[in-house]
N, C-alpha and C positions, 0 to 999 in steps of 0.2 A: 726330429720329426714329432716327438712327444710334445715338446714345447710349442711347436707349430699347431698341433691339434688343439691345445688349450686356447690359443688365440683365435683359431677358427671357430671354436665353440662359443667364445665370447662374442665374436662377430655375429654368429647366428642368433644368439640371445638378444643382441641389439636389434636385429631385424624383427625378431619376435615382439620386442617391446614396441617398435614402430607400428607393427600390425595391430597390436592391442590399443595403441594410441588412436589409430584410425577407427577402431571399434568404439572407443569412448567418445570420439568426436561425433560419430553417427548417433549414439545415444543422446549426446548433448543437443544435436539438432532436433531429435524427437522431443526433448524437454522444451526447447524453444517453440516447437509447433504446438505443444499442449498449452504453453503459456499464452500463445496467440489466441488459441481457442477459448481459454479462460477470459481473456480481455473481450473477445467477441461475445461471450456469454453475458458479461457485465453490460456491454453496450446493448445487447438484445433486451435484457431486463429493463435497462434505463429507457429504451425506446418504446417498450410495450407497457410499462407500469409507471414508474416515476424515477427521475434521475436525481443527481445531487441537488440539494435544496439550499438556497440562499435567501434570507428574508431581509427586506428593506421596509422600514416604516414602523408605525403609521406615519404617512405624509398627508398634509392638508394642502389643498389647492383650490383656486377660485379663478374661473374664466371671466374675463372682462372685455368690453369693447368701449373704446373712446371715439366719439365722433365730434367733428368740428367743421366750421366753414373757413375756407381759405381762399384769398384772392389770387387768381392765377392769370397768366397772360400779360399783355402790354398793349397800350393804346386802345384802339377800338375793340380789341379781342379780350380786354380785361373783363373777368367775370368771377363770381363767387362759386366755388365748387365745394361740395360736401366731401370731406375726407374721413377716413376711419382707420383705426388700428386695433388689432386683437392681441391680447397678451394674457399670460397666466401668472398668477401670484402663487407662491409656495411658502409653506412654513413647516418646520420640523420641530419635534418635541423639545421641551426644556428638560424633561426627565423621561427616560425610557427604561422599563423593566421587562425582562424576558425570563420566563420560568418554563422549563421544559423537562418532560420525562419521555425519553426516546429509547425504547428498548429494541433489542435486535429482532429482526424478522428475516431469517435466512430464506433465500429463494434458490431454486435449482434450474439449471438448463443441462439436462442429461446428468453426467457425473460431476458437473462443475457447480460449485457453490458461489453464490453472489450474496455479499453481506448487505443487508438493508436494515432499515429501522422504521418504527411507527410509534406514534404516541401523541400526547397532548402538549401544545405549546401555547402559553398565555402571554400576550403582549399587553402591557399597560403603559399608556402614554399620558403625560400631563403637560398642558400648555397653559402658561401663566395668563396669556391673553392671545388674541388673534390679530394683533396690530399689524403683522406682516401681510395680512390679507386685506387691509384697508387700501383701496385704490386711490390714487391722486392723479388728476389730469395733467398732462404734459404740455398742452397747448391752450392758449387763451380762448376762453369760451367753450372749452371742451366739455362734452356731456358724457357721463359714464353710465354704462349698464353692465351689471355684474350678476353672475349666477350665484346660487347658494353655495357655500363652501362644501367640499366633499373630502372625505378621508379615503386613503388608499393604502394597501399593503402589497408590495411586490413580492412574488414568489417565483423562484426560478422555473419550477415545473408545476403548474396548477393541477396536473393530473393527480398529484399527491394529496390534494385537499379533499378529505373525506367528509368533513363537516366544518361549518364556520358559524360563530356566534359573535356579533359585534354589538356593543352597548355604549351609549353615551350616558355616563353615570350609571343609572339602573335601567334606563330605557333601551329596549332593543331597537336596532336599526335594520332596514332592509338591505340585502346584499346583492350586488350585481358583479358579474365577471368582468375582468379587465380593469386596469387602473386608470385609464384615460391619459396616462403619461406616455409620450412617444418614445422616451428612452428606456423606460422599464414598463412595457405594456402588459406583461403577464402578472396576474394576481387578482385582486378583488377591490371593490370600492363600495362606499355607502354615502348617501347624501346627508348633509347636516342642515336640514331645513330649520328656518327660524333661529339660527344660531347667532347670539349676540357676539359681536367682534371685540367688545371691551371687557368680556367676562372670561374667567378661566374655563378650561375644558378638560375633562378627563374621559379618556376612551379606553375600552378593553376589547381585545380581539382574542377569542379562544379558537384555536385551530386544532383539528384532528388531522395530523399530517404524517405522510410516509415519504420515504426517499431511499436513495441508494448510496451507501458508503460514506458520504460526507454531508455534514450539516454546518451552515455558516450563518452568522448574523452580522449585518453592517451596523456599526455603532453610530448611526446618524441621529444623534441627539446631543444636547449640551452635556448631559451626564447619562451614561448607559450602564446598567447593571444586568448581568446575565447569569442565570443559575441553570445548569444543565445536569441531568442525572440519566444514567443508563445502566442496564445489566450487562453491557459489553465490557469485558475485563481488560481489553487491550486498545485503549484509545490513543490516537496520535493527535496532539493538540497543535494546530497550525495557525495560519493567518498572520496578521501583524502583531497580535497580542496573545501572550500566554496567560493562563489562569493566574489570579492574584495570589501572592505568596501565602501559604498556609491554608488555602481553601480547597486544594486538590487532594482527593483521596482516590486511590486505585487499588482494588484488591480482586480476589477471585469472584466476588459477587457483582462487580461492576465498578462504576466510577461516579463521582460527583465533582463538580468544579464551578467556580464563580469567577467572573470577570468584572472589573470596574474600569471604565474608560471615560476620560474627560475629553471635551472638545479641544482642549489644549494639546492633547496627545495625538490627534488625528485630523486629517482633512476630509473625513467622510462627509460631514455636513455640506461643506462647500462643493465637494465633488458631486453629490446627489443633486444639489440645487443647480449645478452647471451642466448636468446631464452626462457626467463622466461614467464610463463603464468599468474601468479598473479601480475598484473600490477597496478600501481597507476592510478587512473582516477579522472576526475571531471565530474559530471553528474547531471541530474535532472530526476525525476520520476513523472508521472502523477497520483497523489494520489487523490482519492475521499474522502474528509473529512467526508462526510455523506453517507458512504457505508451502504446500508439498512441492510445487514447481521451483520455488526459490530455493528450498532446502535441497532438492534433488540436483539443481544446477550447482549449488555450492559443493555438494558431495562429489560431483563429477570433476570439479576443478581440482580436487585432491586425488582423483582417480589414478593418475600416472604415478604420483608419489606412493600411493597405496600399492600399486602393482610392483613397483621397484622394491619397496620394503618387503613385500611377500617373496619376491625373487631372492632378496638378501637372506630371508629366513630359510628358503630352500637351499641356497648356496651354502649357508653355514652348516646345515644338517649334512649336506653332501660332503663337505670338507671334514667335519668333525667325526662323522660316523663311518666314513669311507664307503659310501654308496654312490654309484653313478646315477645321475638323473638325466634322461634324454631331453634335448631341446623341445621335442614334441610334448613331453610331459610338462615342461615349463609353459608351453603354449596353452595346454588344457587347463592348467592352474590359473593362468592369466585370463582365459575366457570365462572361467567360473567366477572370478572376481568381477569381470566386466558385466556378466549377467546379473550380478548383485544390484548394480545401479538400475538396470531395467526392471528387476523385481521391485526395487524400492519405489520407482516412479509409478508403476502400475498399481501396486498395493496401496500407496498413499492417496490414490484417488477414491478409495473406498473405506480406508481405515485411518485412524490417527497416525501422524508421522512416527511417533515413538513405537507404536505397535507394528507398523509397517517395517520400520528399520529392524526391530527385533526379529520379526518373522523372516525377512530376507537374509539377515545375517546368520540366523540359526540354520536356515536351509543351506547356505553356502559353506558355513563352517562344518556342518555335518558331512556334506559331500567331500570337502577337502580332507577331513579327518579320515574318512573311509578310503579315499583315493591315496592319501599319504601312507596308509598301512601297506598298500601294494607297491607304491612307488619306492618306498624305503625298505620294503621287505621286513618290516618290524612293526608290531602293533603299538608298542610303547612310543616309538619314534613318530609313527603316524599321528597318534593322539597328541604328542608334544607339538607337532606341526600344526594341528588343528587348534591347540591352545594358543599358539603364537598368533595365528590368524584372528582368533577371537579377541585377543588382546588388542590387535590393531584395529579391529572394528569398534571396540570400546573406546579407544583413543580417538578415532574418527568421529564418533558420536559426540564425545565431549567437545571436540573442536567445532562441530556444527551448531550445537545448542548454545555455546558460549561465544556469541558473536563478538562481544567487546574484547575478549581476550583470545580470540582464535589465532591470531598471529603469534602471540607469545606461546600458547600451548603447542602450536605446530612447530615452532622453532625448538622448543624444549624436547619435543618428541624426536625430531630429526637428530638433535645433538645426542640424545640418549641412545638411539639406535646406532649412530656412528661410534659412540663410546663403547657400546656393547660389542660391536663387530671388531673394533680394535683390540679390546681386551681378550675376546675369545680366540682371535687369530694371531695373537702376539708371538706365539711360539712356532707358527707355521713357516717352513722353509719354502718360500714361493718358487725358488728356482728348482727345488726338488719336488714340486707339487705332484707331478705324475707318479713318481716313485712312492710318495707318501700316501696318495690315494690308493695306489697298489693295484693288485690283481692283474689279469691279462691285459696286454696292450689293446687299445681300442682305436677305432676310427673316430673322426671328429664328432660323429653323432652318438657316441657312447656304446656302439654295438661291437662286441668282440670281433677282432680281425681274424680272418681265416689264415691258418698257418700254411 
């Protein structure tokens, strides 16, 4: 009967663990809901202020009309009719230089943070000549009428344009909204009146620009050089091109990076000329490496292992010091650990993740240390139990912040705990466990049986 009582208690503890797993899953759903609201906050800021920005240009274009007379019909119906066609000529720079300082500008929607940026971006474009804008008739006797060339810069979200200054050489140019390009309509344009088509052209476009999370440039030039700086210390470089080797610096004060892209390495020029929308880019995103929802989600994934390890600590103390621990007490200890993840989530919306983790862990460790004194009927043993739980919290924090080595650290932690359990219990006679734990016979719930 005593052996049966042990197995019944183990079964009850298994049910307790399943109940706690359900509690963890509910907290996990809450994390998912908060992550969804975080994404909604980003979309709300993007829809009401300025979204991610992608720059294309400067691009030159010229609208032309060719008209000609063509003989149509047959026999008595033959006649001359006036025909016409409209077309647009485009030219992209031989050299494009982009220089930008985009510092972080955090926006808020309730307790949710949205990473944004604002700053100055200077585009400099050099055209050796404008021969690609010289129109040629396609039909005999065709007569051409062409507009003055114009330059345009496409911006993904023009609401982020706070000021614009366009210059041809040193001469300022008038600015109008819209690019006049049907594929990339958003942005700005400026006319190039009295522009000689056989002469070089230098344009500069100074933008005061804001956006959300991501900034990208399309390398639509024969040779593109981009230099970006920001006080954001956690950039994620993306697109089709990473910064040039040796040009990237990232530290606590921010980052700087340079890109050099040749037309031989990308189809961006041809794609822009052909009106393709999926373009090669070089970009950076403002990534928060300690996102509270991502970190909370990762912590909860270790929750079951954490509860099991805590139960192992309680079970070791129960075996080694000869104190009975009721399954209800196991349940309360597990609930305290589960509440830790809820505390962590709620605090991290207002404090840094490290401070939130420390505060939540301190609260739970203090509670379990106090409860452990009464559960084990010994102050020293209760404090020892609290110290073991604190050690587990410390190990979990290391696993969370060391993303690249989390699997290795987690595996070593489990191996160490297993080795410790095996060493400490190597002399226990498991068949005589009831007698070794001793004292009056008990029911499966650990309550002394009535004689």
